[in-house]
N, C-alpha and C positions, 0 to 999 in steps of 0.2 A: 513465338508461343501462340497457342490457340486457346480460345475461350472454351471452358467446359462448365458443366453444371455445378453450381455452388451448393454446398450442404450447410452453410453457415447462415445464421440470422444476422440481419443488418439492423442498425438503429432505425427507429421510426423516421420515415421520410427519405430513407436511403435504400439502395439495392446492393446486395453482395455479389461480387464478381470473383471468378477464379480462373486463372490462366495456367496452363501446363506446358512444359517444354517437351522435347522428344523423349521417347521411352528410355533411351539410354542415359538420360540425365534426370536426376532427382530434383528437378527445378519446378517450383510451384509458387505462384504469386497470388495472394488473396488481397482484394481491395474492396472498397465501397465507393459509391458515387451517389449524388443526389438523384432521387427518383424523377423529380421534375423541378426545373429551375429556369423559368423563362420570364416570370413577372413577380412583383413584390409579394403577391398573395402566396406564391409558392414558398417564398422564404419564411413567411409566418408559419405556414404549415410544417415546414421542415424542422424548425427549431423549437416547436411547441413542447416536445418532451425531452429536449436536451438540457443539460445543466450548464448555466452560464458561469463564467468566472471573470474577474477583472471588469474592464470597460467593454460593453457591447452596445451596438445601436438598438434602439427601441424598434422591434419588428413592425409596429404600426406606423412608425415615422418614415419608413423606407418608401421613397417615391419612384425609384428606378434602380435597375441592376443590369450590369453588363458582364457576361462571362468571358474569361480569358484563359484558355488552356495553357499549361506550361509543362515542362519536363518533370516536375515534381508534384503534379496534381493540378486540379482546377483552381483558378483564382476567380474572384468576382468583385467588381467595383460597385459599392452600394452608395446611393445618394440618399442621405437622411438629413439630420441636422448639420452634418458635415459629410465629407467624402471618406469612406472606409474601404480598406482593402481586406477582403476575406480570403484566406488561404486554406483550402481544404487539405486534410491529411488523409490520403486515400488508403495508406497501409499502416499497420500497427507500428507505433513508435515506442521508444523506451519509457515514455511517460514522464520525461524530465524536462520538457520544454519550458514549463513555468519555473523550474528550479534554475535553469540556465539564465532565463530572463532576470530572475531575482539576483543571481550572483554576478551578472554582467557589470562591468565598470560604468560609471556615469557617462552619458553621451552615446551609449550603444543604442542601436536601432533594434528594439525588442518588441515582441508581441505585447500588446497592452490588455488583451482579453481574449476570450474565445468561448467555445462550447465543448463539452465533453459528454460522454455517455458511458455510464458504468465504469468510470475510471479511465476510459480511452479518449484521448484528444481527437476531436473531429474537425474543428475549425479554429483557426487563430486569426486575430484581428490586429491590424496596425493602421495608423493614418496613411493615406495615400502619399507616397513620397514623390518629391519632385525629382526630375532627372538630374542626377549629379554624376560627376566623373569619378569612377571608382579606380582602385589600384590596378585592376586588370587592364583597363583602357590605357592608363598612363604607361604601364610596363610594356604593353603590346606596341604602342607607338614608339617607345624608346628602342625596343628590339628591332622594329622594322627600319628604324633610322640608324641602327648600330650605335646608339648613344649609351655607352656602358655606365657613365656617371649617373645619368637620370634614372636608369633602371635600378642600379644598386641603391640609390637613395630611397626610392619608393619601396624596394624589397626590404630594406632595413627597417623602414617605418612599418611595413606590414607585419614583420616579425615582432616588432615591439608592441603593436596593437594586440596581436595574439597572445604574447607573453603577459600583458596586463590582465587579459581575461583569465588566464590560467592562475595568476596570483590570487585573484578573487575566487576562482573555483576551488583552489586548495583549501581556503578557509571555509567553504561551504560543504564540501564533500571529499573525503579521502578514504580509500579502502586499499587493501593489499593488492599487488599485481596478481593476475589470474592466468598464468602461462599455460595451464592445461587447456582452458577454454580457448585461448588465443590460438594455440597450435591446432586444436581440433577444428576451429573455423577455417584455418588455412588448408587443413587436410581435406575438408569438405569441398572447398573451392577447387583445389588441385584435382580431386577425383572426378568432379562433375565436368570440369573443363578438359579432362584428360591430359593434364600437364605432364610433360616428360621429365619433370624435376620435382623435388620435394624440398621443403625448407622448414625445419623445426629449430627453435632456439630456446635456451634456458631463461632468457630475459634477465634484466637487472632489477634488483630491488628498488633502484632509483627511478623505476617506471611504475609508480602506483596508479591505481584507477582513480579517476576524478570525474567531474562533469564535462566529459568530452563533448565537443560540438558535433561529433559523428561524421560530419562532412563540412568542410569550410573551403571556400574558394577565394582567390584574390579579388573577385568581383564583389565579395561580401564586405570588403574593407574600403572605406572612403575617408581619407584624412586620418583622424584619430578615432573613428567610429567603426564598430564591428556590427554587422547585421546577423542576427540570430534567427534561424528559420527552420525549415523542414529538412528531413534527411533525404538521401539519394535513393534511386530505384533499387540499388543492390540490397538495401535493407528490407525490401519486400520479397526479394528472391531468396535471401538468406537472413531471416529475422535474427538479429543479435540476441544471444542469451547471456551476455556478459557485459561488463563495463570495460572502458578503455582508458589508456593513459594519455597525457597531454602530448606525448611524442607522436601519437597517431594523427593528431590535428596538424602538427608541424609537417608530417609526411604528406598530408593532404594538400597543404600549401606548396610544398616542394614539388609534388607531382603536377599540380596545376601550373607551376612555373614551367615545367617540362612541356606541358601542352601548349602554352603560349609561345615558348621558344620554337617549337615545331611548327606551329601555325604561321609564325612570322618568318620562318626560314631565315632566322637571324645568323649573322656571321660571328656574333659575340660568343666567347667561351662561356659555357654553362657553369663551370666550377666557381668563378668569382661571384656570379649572380647568386648561386646557392649559398655561398659563404656569407654574403650580405644578409640574406634572409635568416640564416641560422644565428649569426651574431646579433641581429636585432632581437630575435626571440630570447636568446641567452641573457641579454641585458635587462630584461623585465620579468622573465619567468622565475619561479621559485628556484633558488640556487641548487637544491638537491636534485632537481629534475634536469639541470643543465650540466651535470658533472660529466667527467670523462667516462665514468662507469655507465652512465645512462646512454651515452653515444657509442659505447664500445661495440663495434660491429661484430666481433666474435660471439657476442651474446645477443645478437639481434640488432641493437642500436636503432638508428633511424632507418637503416636499409630494409629491414624485414617489413616495416610498416609501409614503405614505398612499394615493396613487392606486393603487399596486399592490395594497395591502391590499383596497381596494374591488373591484378586478377579481377578486381571488381569492375574495372573498365571493360574487360573481356566478357565478364558475366553479363553485363548490361547489353553489350553489343550482340552477344549470342541470343539474348532473350527477344530482341526485336530485329535480328538478322540484318544488321546495318553494316556488316563487313568488319574487317580487322581494324580495331581502334588504334590509332597512332597518337603519341609515341609509345603507348603501352606495349604493343607487340615487339617493337624494336628493343625496348628495355628488357623485356622478358627473354629475348634471345641471348642476352649477355649474362643472365642470372647464373647459368651453369659455370661459365668462366669465373664469375665472381666467387661462387661456392668452391670451385676447385682451388682457387688461390687461397681461400681461408682454410681449406682442408690441408693444403700443403704447409701452411703456417703452423699447423698443430704439431708438426715434427719438433719444433723448438719448444712448444709447450710441454710435449712429452719428455724431451730431454731434460727440461727444467725439473719436472716431477721426479725423474729417475735420479738426477743428481742430488736433489733434496732427500730422497729416500736413502741413498747410500750414505750421505752425510749423517743423517739422524741415526741410522742403524749402527754406523761405526762409533758414533758417540756413545750410544747405549751399551755396546759390547766392550768398550774400553774404559768404562767408568770404574773407579776414579781415574781421571785423566792425568797423564804426564805431558809436559810441554811438547815432547817429540810426537806423542800419539794424537794430539789434538790438531796438528797442522793439516793432515789429510782431510778429515771431515770438514774443517773450516773451508778448505779449498773447494770441496764439493758444494757446500752451502753457498759460497760466494758465486760459484759457477751457476748454481740454480737461480740465484737472484738476477744475475746478468742475462741468462737465457730467457727468464720470464719477462724482464724489461724489454728485451729485443722482440720477443713474441708479441707483447702488447703494442709495441711500436709498429709492428707490421699490419695491425688492424687498419683497414681502409678508413680514411677520415670521412666524416659525414657529408662534407661538401663535395666529395668525389662521386660523380654519377656512375651508375653501372656501366654505361657505355664507354667509360674511360679506363676501365680495368685492363 
């Protein structure tokens, strides 16, 4: 992407940036960055007109600062009465960082304060954390040494940590599923990436919207603690206009596991690892969200959210021309096979519907029934139930990766 002239106003002390992709793609990223940040006096000037919330360092007490670029925006270490980590939010977020921090279980590593401007979060603060071993490191080491037991134990714990957050999130915010916007988002991604396949789903009512983390990685989990922070670059390239279900967070972790498995070139089977993660999440997440209907792949399930994760990996790689991202590209190559299998399964769903139709119509036209007349429609209805059960049983289980279809 190349930088073009921005027509937006930035908060005081910041400059507005705009980046545009190739003409064939409707890809645009709008960001802000500090105008100047090299000494403590620059910090005081920058935050002068921003609105503080929570705990923030006194600008006049800052004695030194150190900038640290990251993939999600600029970080700065501030030395004041204590050491603070300031994380800048360069692109527009959904404005619910504080809500997530408030809803998070006790022991989570959350922002303790920040600055906003006209309702937009600009900077969040947290105490500077010591280097601690996170789940991603533990799992990566286990994958490299082909230690299935250690990997599964850590994955199960990671799922449980995420599930506990979602239990708290359910109590804080819950709205109906938004399948039209979810499908429209996938359509935009497919069109701009010129995908050779399409995927739309009716989604289950057991996937309501909640305080989704937007993006969560195994590196955000350490022990029983979850780190809540900024969103990924894809949210700058395609600003979300909807809320998301907890299933999307689980897909984010599942796809991160695929990344680690690929990076480690592990010989371990991926399916048992995914199952450990999913079972851990099921054990602590709200029961309605872990139902068979929620995971039902014929209605989207976990699979369609993993598909979106892959598309976002490709979108980000396209934006900075870093080459084909793996394992996302390899997974996407199997999507069509996955879809063809599910389409073929619909034959049994259609037969079930036809049998039910014939049974009900026959009952209607033979009323009042005689013992001899009721046998045939009951056979149809029984066949319908059996065919539907068989059809649902053909749905790929959530722990089965695309590459194993």
